[in-house]
C-alpha positions in Angstrom: 11.5 14.4 3.0 9.7 11.0 3.0 9.7 10.9 6.8 8.6 14.5 7.1 5.6 13.9 4.8 4.4 10.8 6.6 5.0 12.5 9.9 2.9 15.4 8.7 0.1 13.0 7.8 0.2 11.3 11.1 0.3 14.6 12.9 -2.9 15.6 11.1 -4.6 12.5 12.2 -3.4 13.0 15.8 -4.6 16.6 15.6 -8.0 15.4 14.6 -8.1 13.0 17.6 -6.9 15.7 20.0 -9.4 18.2 18.7 -12.2 15.7 18.9 -11.2 15.0 22.5 -12.1 18.6 23.4 -15.8 17.6 23.5 -17.0 18.7 20.1 -19.6 16.6 18.5 -20.1 18.8 15.4 -20.4 17.8 11.8 -23.5 19.7 10.8 -24.0 23.4 10.3 -22.3 25.8 7.9 -18.8 25.5 9.1 -16.6 28.3 10.5 -14.3 31.0 9.2 -11.8 30.5 6.5 -9.0 30.3 9.1 -10.8 27.4 10.7 -10.7 29.1 14.2 -13.7 28.5 16.4 -15.2 26.0 13.9 -16.9 22.7 14.6 -14.8 19.6 14.7 -15.7 16.2 13.2 -14.6 13.2 15.2 -13.6 10.4 12.8 -14.9 7.9 15.4 -18.3 9.6 15.9 -21.5 9.5 13.8 -21.4 11.7 10.7 -24.2 14.2 11.0 -26.5 14.9 8.1 -27.6 17.2 6.6 -24.4 19.2 6.5 -26.2 22.5 6.6 -29.5 23.6 7.9 -30.2 25.9 4.9 -29.6 24.6 1.4 -26.2 25.7 0.1 -25.0 25.8 -3.5 -21.4 25.0 -4.6 -20.0 25.3 -8.1 -18.1 22.4 -9.5 -15.9 22.1 -12.7 -16.2 18.5 -13.9 -15.2 16.9 -17.2 -17.8 15.6 -19.6 -18.7 11.9 -19.1 -20.3 11.2 -22.5 -22.0 8.0 -21.2 -23.6 9.7 -18.2 -24.4 12.9 -20.0 -26.1 11.0 -22.8 -28.4 9.3 -20.3 -29.2 12.2 -18.0 -30.3 14.8 -20.4 -27.0 16.7 -20.3 -27.2 17.5 -16.5 -25.5 15.5 -13.8 -28.2 16.8 -11.4 -30.6 14.5 -13.3 -28.6 11.5 -12.0 -30.6 9.8 -9.3 -27.4 9.5 -7.3 -26.7 13.3 -7.1 -30.4 13.9 -6.4 -30.2 11.6 -3.4 -26.8 13.1 -2.4 -28.4 16.6 -2.4 -31.3 15.3 -0.3 -28.9 13.8 2.3 -26.4 16.7 2.5 -28.6 19.7 1.7 -25.8 20.8 -0.7 -26.8 21.7 -4.3 -24.3 21.4 -7.1 -24.1 23.9 -9.9 -22.1 21.9 -12.5 -19.7 23.5 -15.0 -19.2 20.8 -17.7 -17.3 21.7 -20.8 -17.9 19.9 -24.1 -16.1 16.6 -24.4 -12.5 16.8 -25.4 -12.2 20.5 -24.5 -11.7 20.0 -20.7 -8.0 20.9 -20.7 -8.5 24.0 -22.7 -11.5 25.1 -20.7 -9.8 24.5 -17.4 -6.9 26.8 -18.5 -9.4 29.5 -19.4 -10.8 29.5 -15.9 -7.6 31.2 -14.7 -8.1 34.1 -17.1 -11.9 34.4 -16.4 -11.4 36.1 -13.0 -13.9 33.7 -11.3 -13.0 30.1 -10.4 -15.6 27.6 -9.4 -15.5 26.4 -5.8 -14.4 22.9 -6.6 -12.4 21.7 -9.6 -11.5 18.3 -11.1 -7.7 18.0 -11.4 -6.0 15.3 -13.5 -2.4 14.8 -14.6 -3.4 12.1 -17.0 -6.1 14.3 -18.6 -3.8 17.3 -18.7 -6.3 19.2 -16.6 -3.7 20.9 -14.5 -2.3 24.2 -13.5 0.8 24.5 -15.8 3.2 25.7 -13.1 2.2 23.1 -10.5 0.2 22.8 -7.4 2.4 24.9 -5.1 2.5 27.7 -7.7 -1.3 27.6 -7.9 -1.4 28.1 -4.1 1.2 30.9 -4.2 -0.5 32.6 -7.1 -3.8 32.7 -5.2 -5.8 30.1 -7.2 -5.9 26.9 -5.1 -6.5 26.6 -1.4 -3.9 25.1 0.9 -5.9 22.4 2.7 -3.3 21.4 5.3 -5.0 23.2 8.2 -8.5 22.3 7.1 -8.4 18.6 6.7 -8.1 17.5 10.3 -11.3 19.4 11.2 -13.4 18.9 8.1 -12.1 15.8 6.3 -10.9 13.4 9.0 -12.3 10.4 7.3 -10.3 11.2 4.2 -7.1 11.5 6.3 -7.9 8.1 7.8 -8.2 6.6 4.3 -4.8 8.2 3.5 -3.3 6.7 6.6 -4.2 3.2 5.4 -3.3 3.8 1.8 0.0 2.9 0.1 3.2 4.9 0.6 2.9 6.2 -2.9 -0.5 7.7 -2.2 0.7 9.2 1.0 3.6 10.9 -0.7 1.5 11.9 -3.7 -1.0 13.6 -1.4 1.6 16.2 -0.3 3.2 18.7 -2.5 7.0 19.4 -2.6 6.4 22.3 -0.2 4.6 20.0 2.3 1.1 21.1 1.6 -2.1 19.2 1.2 -3.8 20.7 -1.9 -5.4 17.8 -3.7 -8.0 15.3 -2.5 -7.8 12.0 -4.2 -9.9 8.9 -4.4 -8.4 6.0 -2.4 -8.9 2.4 -3.3 -10.3 0.3 -0.5 -8.2 -2.7 -1.7 -5.4 -3.1 -4.2 -6.3 -4.0 -7.7 -4.4 -6.3 -10.1 -3.5 -5.1 -13.6 -6.8 -4.8 -15.4 -5.7 -4.4 -19.0 -3.5 -6.2 -21.5 -3.6 -8.3 -24.6 -6.3 -10.9 -25.4 -6.4 -13.5 -28.1 -9.2 -15.4 -29.8 -8.8 -18.6 -27.8 -11.1 -20.5 -30.2 -8.8 -19.6 -33.1 -5.7 -20.8 -31.1 -7.5 -24.1 -30.3 -8.7 -24.6 -33.9 -5.2 -24.0 -35.2 -3.6 -26.3 -32.7 -1.4 -23.4 -31.3 -0.2 -23.1 -27.7 -0.5 -19.8 -25.8 2.2 -17.6 -27.4 5.2 -16.6 -25.3 8.0 -15.3 -27.5 8.0 -12.9 -30.3 8.5 -15.8 -32.7 5.3 -17.4 -31.2 3.4 -14.2 -31.8 4.5 -13.8 -35.4 3.6 -17.4 -36.2 0.2 -16.9 -34.5 -0.6 -13.7 -36.4 0.5 -15.3 -39.7 -1.7 -18.3 -39.0 -4.7 -16.1 -38.3 -4.2 -14.2 -41.5 -3.8 -17.3 -43.6 -6.6 -19.5 -42.1 -9.2 -16.8 -41.3 -8.4 -14.1 -43.8 -7.9 -11.7 -40.9 -7.1 -8.3 -42.4 -5.8 -7.0 -39.1 -4.5 -10.0 -37.1 -3.2 -7.6 -34.5 -5.2 -4.4 -33.8 -4.6 -1.8 -31.2 -3.8 1.9 -30.7 -0.2 3.1 -30.9 0.0 3.6 -27.2 -0.6 0.0 -26.4 1.4 -1.2 -29.5 4.6 0.3 -28.0 4.1 -1.8 -24.9 5.0 -4.9 -27.0 8.6 -3.7 -26.7 8.7 -4.6 -23.0 10.0 -8.1 -23.7 12.9 -6.6 -25.6 13.8 -4.2 -22.9 12.1 -1.2 -24.7 10.2 0.5 -21.9 7.9 3.5 -22.4 9.4 4.4 -25.7 7.5 7.7 -25.9 8.0 8.6 -22.2 10.3 7.7 -19.4 11.1 4.8 -17.1 13.5 4.2 -14.1 15.8 1.5 -13.0 17.2 1.5 -9.5 16.2 5.1 -9.1 17.8 6.3 -12.3 15.6 7.8 -14.9 16.0 6.6 -18.5 14.6 7.1 -21.9 14.7 4.2 -24.4 15.9 6.3 -27.3 18.8 7.5 -25.3 19.7 4.5 -23.2 18.7 1.6 -25.5 18.7 2.9 -29.1 19.7 -0.4 -30.6 16.9 -2.3 -28.8 14.5 0.3 -30.1 15.8 -0.2 -33.6 15.3 -4.0 -33.2 11.7 -3.4 -32.0 10.8 -1.0 -34.8 12.3 -3.4 -37.3 10.0 -6.1 -36.0 6.9 -3.9 -36.1 7.8 -2.7 -39.6 8.0 -6.3 -40.8 4.7 -7.2 -39.2 3.1 -4.1 -40.9 4.6 -5.0 -44.3 3.4 -8.6 -44.0 -0.1 -7.6 -43.1 0.0 -8.8 -39.6 -0.7 -5.4 -38.0 -3.8 -3.4 -38.6 -3.0 -1.2 -41.6 -5.0 1.6 -39.9 -3.4 1.2 -36.5 -1.9 4.7 -36.6 -5.3 6.3 -36.7 -7.1 3.8 -34.4 -8.8 5.5 -31.4 -10.6 2.6 -29.7 -8.4 2.3 -26.6 -10.2 -0.8 -25.4 -10.3 -2.6 -28.7 -12.1 -2.3 -32.0 -15.4 -4.2 -31.7 -16.2 -3.8 -35.4 -13.0 -5.6 -36.4 -13.7 -8.3 -33.9 -17.3 -8.7 -35.1 -16.2 -9.3 -38.7 -13.4 -11.6 -37.8 -10.8 -9.2 -39.0 -8.6 -9.4 -35.9 -7.6 -12.0 -33.4 -5.4 -10.1 -31.0 -6.0 -6.8 -29.3 -5.3 -4.9 -26.1 -8.3 -4.3 -23.8 -9.8 -4.3 -20.4 -10.9 -7.5 -18.6 -14.5 -6.5 -18.8 -14.5 -5.8 -22.5 -14.5 -9.2 -24.1 -17.8 -10.2 -22.6 -19.3 -6.7 -22.5 -18.2 -5.4 -25.9 -16.7 -8.0 -28.2 -18.9 -11.1 -27.8 -22.2 -9.3 -28.0 -21.3 -7.9 -31.4 -20.1 -11.2 -32.8 -22.2 -13.8 -34.7 -19.8 -16.6 -33.9 -21.2 -18.5 -30.8 -17.9 -20.4 -30.5 -15.8 -17.3 -30.1 -13.9 -17.0 -26.8 -11.0 -14.9 -25.5 -8.0 -15.5 -23.2 -5.4 -13.1 -21.8 -1.9 -13.4 -23.0 1.2 -11.8 -21.6 3.5 -9.5 -23.5 5.9 -11.4 -25.7 9.5 -12.0 -24.6 12.6 -12.9 -26.6 13.3 -16.3 -24.9 10.9 -18.7 -23.1 11.1 -18.1 -19.4 12.2 -14.5 -19.6 10.8 -12.3 -16.8 8.8 -9.3 -17.8 10.0 -6.1 -16.1 7.1 -3.9 -17.1 3.3 -4.0 -17.5 0.3 -1.9 -16.5 0.6 -0.8 -12.9 -2.8 0.1 -11.5 -2.3 3.5 -9.8 -3.5 3.6 -6.2 -5.2 6.9 -7.1 -5.3 9.2 -10.1 -7.6 12.1 -10.4 -8.3 14.6 -7.6 -10.3 17.6 -6.4 -8.8 21.0 -5.7 -10.6 23.9 -4.0 -10.5 27.5 -5.2 -8.8 30.0 -2.9 -11.8 32.2 -3.5 -14.3 29.6 -2.2 -16.4 31.2 0.5 -17.2 28.0 2.3 -14.4 25.4 1.9 -15.4 23.9 5.2 -18.7 22.8 3.7 -17.1 21.4 0.6 -14.7 19.4 2.6 -17.5 17.9 4.7 -19.3 17.1 1.5 -16.3 15.2 0.2 -15.5 13.6 3.6 -19.0 12.1 3.6 -17.8 9.8 0.7 -15.2 8.4 3.1 -17.5 7.6 5.9 -18.8 4.0 6.1 -22.3 5.2 5.1 -21.2 7.6 2.4 -18.7 5.2 0.8 -21.4 2.5 0.7 -23.8 5.0 -0.9 -21.2 6.2 -3.4 -20.2 2.8 -4.5 -23.6 1.0 -4.5 -26.3 3.7 -4.4 -29.4 3.6 -2.3 -30.1 0.5 -0.2 -33.4 -1.1 -1.2 -33.4 0.5 -4.6 -30.0 -0.2 -6.3 -28.6 -2.7 -3.8 -29.5 -5.0 -0.9 -27.3 -6.4 1.8 -26.9 -10.2 1.3 -24.9 -12.1 3.8 -23.3 -8.9 5.0 -22.3 -7.7 1.5 -23.9 -5.2 -0.9 -25.4 -6.8 -4.0 -26.8 -4.7 -6.8 -30.5 -5.0 -7.7 -31.9 -5.2 -11.2 -31.8 -1.4 -11.4 -28.1 -1.9 -12.0 -27.6 -5.5 -13.1 -30.7 -5.9 -15.3 -32.0 -2.4 -16.0 -35.6 -2.2 -17.3 -34.7 0.7 -19.5 -32.0 -1.2 -21.3 -29.0 0.5 -19.5 -25.9 -1.6 -19.3 -24.5 -2.0 -15.8 -21.8 0.6 -16.6 -24.4 3.1 -17.8 -26.6 2.4 -14.7 -23.7 2.8 -12.3 -22.9 6.2 -13.9 -26.4 7.3 -13.1 -27.2 5.6 -9.8 -23.8 5.6 -8.1 -20.8 8.0 -7.8 -19.4 8.0 -11.3 -16.4 5.6 -11.6 -13.0 7.3 -11.9 -14.2 10.5 -10.3 -12.1 11.8 -7.4 -13.0 12.2 -3.7 -14.3 8.8 -2.7 -13.3 5.6 -0.9 -13.6 3.5 -4.0 -14.6 -0.1 -4.0 -13.4 -1.4 -7.3 -14.5 -4.9 -6.5 -18.1 -3.9 -7.1 -17.4 -4.5 -10.8 -16.9 -8.2 -10.1 -20.7 -8.7 -9.7 -20.8 -8.3 -13.5 -17.7 -10.2 -14.5 -17.2 -13.9 -14.7 -14.4 -15.6 -12.8 -12.7 -16.5 -16.1 -12.8 -12.8 -17.2 -11.4 -11.6 -13.9 -8.6 -14.2 -14.0 -7.3 -12.4 -17.0 -6.0 -9.7 -14.6 -3.7 -12.2 -12.9 -2.1 -13.1 -16.3 -1.4 -9.5 -17.0 -0.3 -8.8 -13.4 2.6 -11.3 -13.7 5.5 -8.9 -14.0 8.0 -7.1 -11.8 6.0 -4.0 -10.7 8.9 -2.0 -9.4 11.6 -2.7 -12.0 10.9 0.1 -14.5 7.9 1.9 -13.2 8.2 5.7 -13.0 5.6 6.9 -10.5 3.1 9.3 -12.1 3.0 11.1 -8.7 6.6 12.4 -9.1 5.9 16.0 -10.0 8.0 18.7 -11.4 8.4 22.0 -9.5 7.6 25.4 -11.0 10.9 26.0 -12.7 11.1 22.4 -14.0 7.6 22.4 -15.3 8.2 25.5 -17.5 11.5 24.2 -18.9 10.0 20.7 -19.4 7.0 22.1 -21.3 9.3 24.2 -23.5 11.4 21.2 -24.5 9.1 18.2 -24.5 6.0 19.5 -26.1 7.6 19.7 -29.6 10.0 16.8 -28.9 7.2 14.4 -27.9 5.3 15.1 -31.1 8.5 14.6 -33.2 9.2 11.3 -31.5 5.7 9.9 -31.9 5.4 11.0 -35.5 8.7 9.3 -36.4 8.0 6.1 -34.6 4.8 5.7 -36.6 6.6 6.5 -39.8 9.3 3.9 -39.1 6.6 1.2 -38.5 4.5 2.0 -41.6 7.6 2.4 -43.8 6.9 5.9 -44.8 10.3 6.7 -43.3 13.1 4.2 -43.9 14.9 2.7 -40.9 18.0 3.7 -42.8 17.2 7.1 -41.3 17.1 5.9 -37.7 20.5 7.0 -36.7 19.8 10.5 -38.0 16.5 10.4 -36.0 18.4 9.6 -32.8 20.8 12.4 -33.3 18.0 14.8 -33.9 16.3 13.7 -30.7 19.5 14.3 -28.8 19.9 17.7 -30.3 16.4 18.6 -29.2 17.5 18.4 -25.6 16.0 15.0 -24.6 18.9 14.5 -22.1 17.9 17.7 -20.3 14.3 16.4 -20.0 15.6 13.2 -18.4 17.5 15.4 -15.9 14.3 17.2 -15.0 12.4 13.9 -14.5 15.3 12.7 -12.4 15.0 15.7 -10.1 11.3 15.0 -9.6 11.9 11.3 -8.9 14.6 12.1 -6.4 12.3 14.4 -4.5 9.6 11.8 -4.6 11.8 9.0 -3.4 13.6 11.0 -0.7 
């Protein structure tokens, strides 16, 4: 299967070259028929022609609510200078369909009962914005368009980006049935792990403590922070990141799944005693006031700046940009500083076999099977993969938001020192293609213009682990039958697991009941869910 998928990708690229060799120099105009016959062909090696259409065309797009961008653009993405310029260049107007924040998954599902799908739709496994029966079923049910025959003609630059992408992205781009249905963003260069735990380095120094390595070091550090500084929450993070502290004990993805040598595992089934040991540790930290008493309801995924500002916490999990951008500006202590620390291990020198693996790509576009002009939409997307389009998407308009300096794009004050008081993140969401959106050749290194070398070096600390040892690829997808069975079992089971884990940590449920918990988990068919995940992984690997 792996060879067949890569061969299919290469054949699409070669088809593009062969078609281009027939003398077509197209790239503008309205495109051809839905079958693609007799349509213009875009040569990946030729100049991309703008505008894409002589007469202005409108496409409808379902897009999640980006609260930052929406708050700054009057509630309409078309007020973003970036999309205004994009419309000027392409002659394509976007009619946005943006649901209220936190309702995206629900509203996406309602699209399929409305009888009218937008032309282009955001699709995300991580955001649960998906067709419940899978991509192939969405094509077979008449909702999504199979793009396999369209991409060589109308998105050759995207195919070229795929050709140079990682093997995981190449496999993820094709469904189990060998179709191209999604269009991803593709990273221009690989990115090291960009989130992990940070510590108040100034506190470590004042207390004469070395960088913590073991669980014993961590416990001593947290106790010292509590005693010396009166920290009410020496360790503060959301439950999702808290569970990652089990990595050094061999407790991987406690609420989800992992793999070792191609075999899918679940910690509660395969390492129940290690999980017991881990929960016992967290319960002790909670009882001794070393863990934020409100961690179970914490929602600040990148760290609670309020707790940082009032010196209530000394360790949290965050992104490498956050200490300087979020924490330090809210603090009154001019001596405050932060450093990255690795997940704790049991013994000094132990190798970590898990960490945050930056996905090569995540969210994607899908096109409605009812779309009347998919050719135009694909050209519109493909523009973001051309040299000019990618530069525009990542940096905005030359002379306004960036200038070329020694051959490299450098942001102007519109982004880096905005006169209206916008942070660089806010400015980028208005003047460039919104970060994390699909369908672009993404230059993540643009962020480095706003990050100190010390802050970026945090990534290398967090990136020091075996990336392949336990990582279950998010691209390994369930088929139609598996998806239905998986949902029937795991929706209730996942809730049960997470609720009990929290109860064991807080002590509202005694660890004396742990064995009963494990037996209940088994009785709820967790083993069958592992089998389903194994089938998906086998297909992905083979």
